[in-house]
N, C-alpha and C positions, 0 to 999 in steps of 0.2 A: 203497107211495107214499101219502102222506097225502091225505085227501079235500080237495076244493076249499074247502069251508066252513071246515075247520080252518086251511088255509093263509091264507085271507082274514082269519080272526080273528087269527092270529099277526101278519100284516102290519099290520093296524090297530093292534094292541097295541104293536108296535114304533114305529109312527108317533106314537102318543100320547106315548111316552117322549121323543121329540124336541121336543115342544111345551113351551115354557116359559111361566111366568106373568109378569105385569108386576111384576118384582121391585123396580123402582125407582119404582113408582107412588106419587104423592102426590096426595091429594085436593085439589080446588080450594080448599076452605075452609081448607086448611092452608098455602096459598101466600101469601107477601107480595109483591105485584106492585110491582116497582120501575119507575118511569117516568122518573125523572131522577136523575142523580148529579152532585154538585158536589165538586171536589177543591181543597183549599186547603193552604197552609202552616200548620201548627199555631202557635198563639200561647200563650205562657205555660207551656210544658211543658219549658223549659230544653233544648230540642234533643233530647229523648228520642225523639220520633217524627218521621217525615218527612212524613206526610200526614194531613190531616184530611178524612175522607170524610163527606159528607152525602147521605143517600138520601131521595128523595121517594117515598113509598109510598101506594098507593091504598087508600081505605076503601070497599069496595063498597057498603055500606049508605048511606054519605054521598053517593055519586053519585046515588042515587035521590032523596034529600032535596034535593040541591042543584038539581035540575031544577025544583023548585017553590019554592025559597027561596034566600036569600042565602048564598053559599058562605063558609065560614070562621067562622061564628058558633058558639061553644061556650057553656058555662055554667061557673059557679064550681066545680061538682063534677067536671066532665069538660070540659076546654078543647077537646078534639077532637070533642065531640059534634056531629053534624050536618055535620062537615067531610067533603069528598070525598077528602082526602089528609092526610098528616102528614109532617113532616121529622124525621129522626133522625140524629145525628152521633156520630162517635167518631174517635180518633186512633190510628194504628199506623204501622209502618215499611214496609208494603207493602199493595197493594190486596187480595190474598187475605186478609191479616190483618184488614183493615178489614171485609170481608164477614163473616168469621168472628165478629168482635167484635159486629157489629150483629145477627147471627143469635142471639147469646146474650142480646140485650136486647129482642127482639121475640117475640111469641107465634107469628108466622108467619115462616118462614125466607125470606130474600130470593130472589126469582125474577126473572131478567133477560130473559125472552123478550119482555116487553112494554116493555123499556127503549127510550126514544126519544131522549134527549138526555144527553150528558156535557159538563159545563162545567168547564174547567180554568182556575184563576186565573193571572194574569200572573206572580205570585211563584213559582208552581210551574213554569210553562213557561219561565222565564228560566234555570233551572238545566240544565246539560248532561245529556242523556239522560233527563230526567224524563218528557218526553212519551212516548217509546217504552216506558219502564218502566211508566207508568200504563196505557197502552193495551194492553200485552201481556196483562194479566189478562182484559180484555174480549174481545180477539181470540181467545184460546185457549178462552174459555168456550163450551161447547156450546149454551148457551141463547141466545147472542147472535145478532143479525142484522147483516148488513153495511151495512144502511141507517141505523144509529144515527147521529144527528147529533152532530158535535163542535163546540163553541164555546169560544172563549178569552175569559175575562172580564177586562175592564179594571178590576181591583179584586178584591174578594172574590167567589168563585164562590157561596158559600153564601147571600150576600145576594140573589142572583138568584132562588134558590128560595123566598125569603121574601116576594116581591112579592105585591101583590093582583092576582089574575087577572081583569082586566076582561073581562066578557062570556064568560068561560070557567069550567069547573069547577075547573081546576087551573092553577098557574103554567106547567107544562110544556105544556099545551094552548095557553095564551096565547103562549108563546115560539115554539112550533112553527108557529103560524099566522102570526106576524110573519116568521119565517125564510123563508116561502114567497112573500113579497111581492116577490121580485126582478123579477117581470114588471111591477111598477108603479114600481120605483125601481132605478136603476143605481148608487146610492151604496153598495150593499152587495153582497157576494159571493153566488153561489148557495149552497145548502146544502152544507156540508162533511161528507160521510159518512165513517164509520170505515173503510169499504173503500177509499175514495179516499185517505185519510190514510195507510193502510197502504202503498199503492203509493208515495206520496211518500217515506215513510221508507225503503223498499227502494231507490228510485232514487238517493238521495243528491242530489236537486235541491232548491234553495231553493224554498219554496212559501208560500202565504198561506192562512189559515183565516178563517172567519167570526168576527167579534168581537161581544161583547155587553157592554153597560154599563147599570148601574142609573141611571135618570134620572127625576126628577119622579114618584116612586112607581111608575113602570113601567120599561120597558127600551127601549133603542134598539140596533139592529144596524147602525148606520152605521159604515163603515170596515172595516178588515181587519187581521189580525195576521201579521207576516212572520217566517218561521222559516229558520234556517240549515240547508241540506241536509246539511252534514257533522256538525255538533254537535247538531242537532235542537233547539236552544234558541231561545227567542223573542228576536228582535232589537229589535223595536219595533212600532209601529202606523202604518198609513197612514190618512190622513183620508178622509172620504167623497168629497171631490173627487178625491183621488189614487186611491182605489179605483175611481171612475168611469173615470178614464183607463186604469187597469189592465184593467178589464173590456172596454173597447173593444179594447185591444191583444191580449188573450188570447181574444177571441171569446166572452166570457161574457155579453154583453148580451142580455137577453130583452125589454127594453122600457125604460120610464122616460122622463125628461125631460132635454133640454139647454136651458139658458137662456143667452141672450146679450143684449147691449145694443145698441140702435140708436136714434139720435136721443134719447139719454138716457132711454130707456124699455126695459123688459124684454120680450123676446120668448121664448116657450116653444115648444119643438119636441118633439113626442111621437114617440119612436123606435118604429118598427114592425119594421124589419129592419136588421141591421147585419152587416158582413163585414169581414175584414181579411186582407191578404196580406203576407208577408215576402219581401224580396229582399236579397241579400248580394253584396258585392264585396270580395275580399281584396286590399287595397292593398299589404300587406307580410306576411311570415310571421306576425307577431304582431298585425296591425292589420286590423280588419274595418269595413266601412262597410255599415250596414243601412239599408234603406228600408222603412218601414212605411206601407202604404196602407190607409186606413180609409174605408169607405163606409157612410153611415147614411141610411136612407130613412124617411119618416114624414109626419106631419101637423102643420100649424101649430096648436098647441093654445091659444095666446094671442097675439092681434095687438095693434096699437096704433092709436089712433083717428085719427091724422092721416095715415095712409097707406092705400093701396088694395092689399091683397095679391093681387088678381087681375091686376094689371099685371105684365108680364114683367120689366121692369127692377126693380120692387120685389121680386119673388120672388128675382131674382139677388142683390140687396143683402142680403136676409134670409139666403139660403144662404151668402153670403160671411161674414156676421157669425157665423153658427153654426159654419162651418168654422174661423174664427179661434179661436173659443172652444174647440172640440174639440181643435184643434192645441195650444193653450196648456195645456189640462188634461193631455193625453197627455205633453207635454214636462215638466210638473211631476212627473209620476209617474216618468218616466225619470230625471230629475235626482236625485230622492230615492233611487232604487234604485242608480244608478251612483255617486253621490258621497257620500251619507250612510251607506248600508248596504253598498254594493259587492256586492250579491247579485242574481243574475239570476232574478227572478220573472216576467220578461216572456215567457219561453219561447224566447229566442233560442238558448240552448244546445241544448235539445231539437230545435229546428228544424235547426241545423247537424248534429246527430247523425243525424237521420232523412233529410235531403235533401242534405247535403254532408259525408258522413262522411270523405272524404279530407282535407277542409279542417279538420274537427273533431278528428280523431285526434291530431295533433301538439300541439294547444293544450288538450286536454281537462283535463289536470291543473292548468292555470294559468288556467282560465276565470274562476271567481269565488273562487278560492283562489290561493295562491302569488303569481305576478306580477299576478294579477287583471286579465286582459285584457278582461274584460267592462266594467270601469269606464273603460277606455281606448278602447273601441269608439265609432265615430261612428254616431249614430242620427238619421235624418231622417224626420220624420213628415209624411205628405201625407194630407189629409182631403178628402172629398167628401160634401156633404150635399145630398140631393135631397128637395124638398118635393113630395110627391105630391098632397096635398090641402091646401086652405087652411082647412078646418074651418068651423065655424059662427060667423058674426059678425053683430052687430045692425046696425051702421051704420058706414061709413067716411066721414069728412069730408075733402075735398080742399081744399088751399089754392087760393084763386082768384087 
C-alpha cells in the first residue's frame, strides 16, 4: 500500500489537472464598451442590406476629461479627442453581422455587458417581425442584461445618439436620466426593459413601448408606441395625453400632474397615489360590458386666486372638475385603441384570462383579431379624485 504522502501528492496532482485557465479572458483595455445601439433602415444602398446599426461606444480617457471640461470638443487632427464617447455605424442584413462588421472597424471589439439603451426607428418597427428579429440577437447574447431599456424613435434612431448631452457625459446618460422621470410626469410610460418586451413578444398581446423623439436639440419621451401582439409590428403612436389615460387604466402612474379648468382658470393636481379596478358583465356570448374605476389621491399643486380651497364646497368642485378631466382623458385613449387601432393595450384581455377564464376561452381567438370583439365591447370609466392637501398658497381673495 502506498504511503499517505504519496497518495496526497497524487490526489493534488489530479485535482490540478481539472483546473482550467481563463481561456476566454479579454483585458479591459481591449474591450469596446457599447452603451447605446440605434437601429435604422438603411438609406441609399438599393435595398442590399436590411439594417443600419449605430453603436455608441465609451472612450474611458474622455470620461476623465469630460468631468472638468465641455464634452464633445475635438480638434482638427482628431475630432474625437477629449470626447467621452463616439458613434460608429454600418449596414448589414442581421444584427450579428452588424456587430461583426463594426468589430472589424474598431481597435476594440464591441462589448455589450454595459449596454443600457437600444433605440429602434419607426421605419424598422413598422415591418412585420422586425422587432423580434432585432431583439433576438441581444436576448441570446451572454453579455446582455435583462434591464436594457428599449425605445422606439419617432424618426431616425441614429439622430438620437447624435444629440448634445446636456449636463451629462454622453447622450445615453442624458436619455437614461429623462426616461426615469415618470414619477414627475404621467405623459410617458415607465421604462420598457428588454426582459419585459421579451414577455410581450411571447404572450402575443398588444403592447406599448416608450417612445423618443428628437426635439429642439434634445429629446422628448412624451407619448408611447403601440405594437400588434400578433405581427409584432408598430401600428402607430399615442399622444402624451392618450398615454396619460393609458397609464391610469393600466396602473402605471407613479406621480405627475392632472390639469383641469374651473372658472376659466387652470387648476393643477399632483398625483401621489393612484389605483384602478376592472369589473365585467357579459351581456351576450360575444359582448362584454366593462367598468373601469380609477381613484387618484394627491395634493392641489396650483390653485386660483378668486376661490378659497379650504372650503368644503370648493374642494368638491375642484375634485369634480379633475374627475371630469380624468374621465375625458381615459375615454380618448379607449376610443383611439378601440376604433382607430382596434388593439387591446388596456389589459382587458389579460384581465379576462386571469379572473374570468370561462368567459375568456370562447372569445380568445376573436378578441382583437378576427371578429375583433374588443372594439365592440362597452367600456364605462368612473373616476374619483381625492384632494388630501390643498398645498401652499399665498393669498385667496373672496368675492364680497
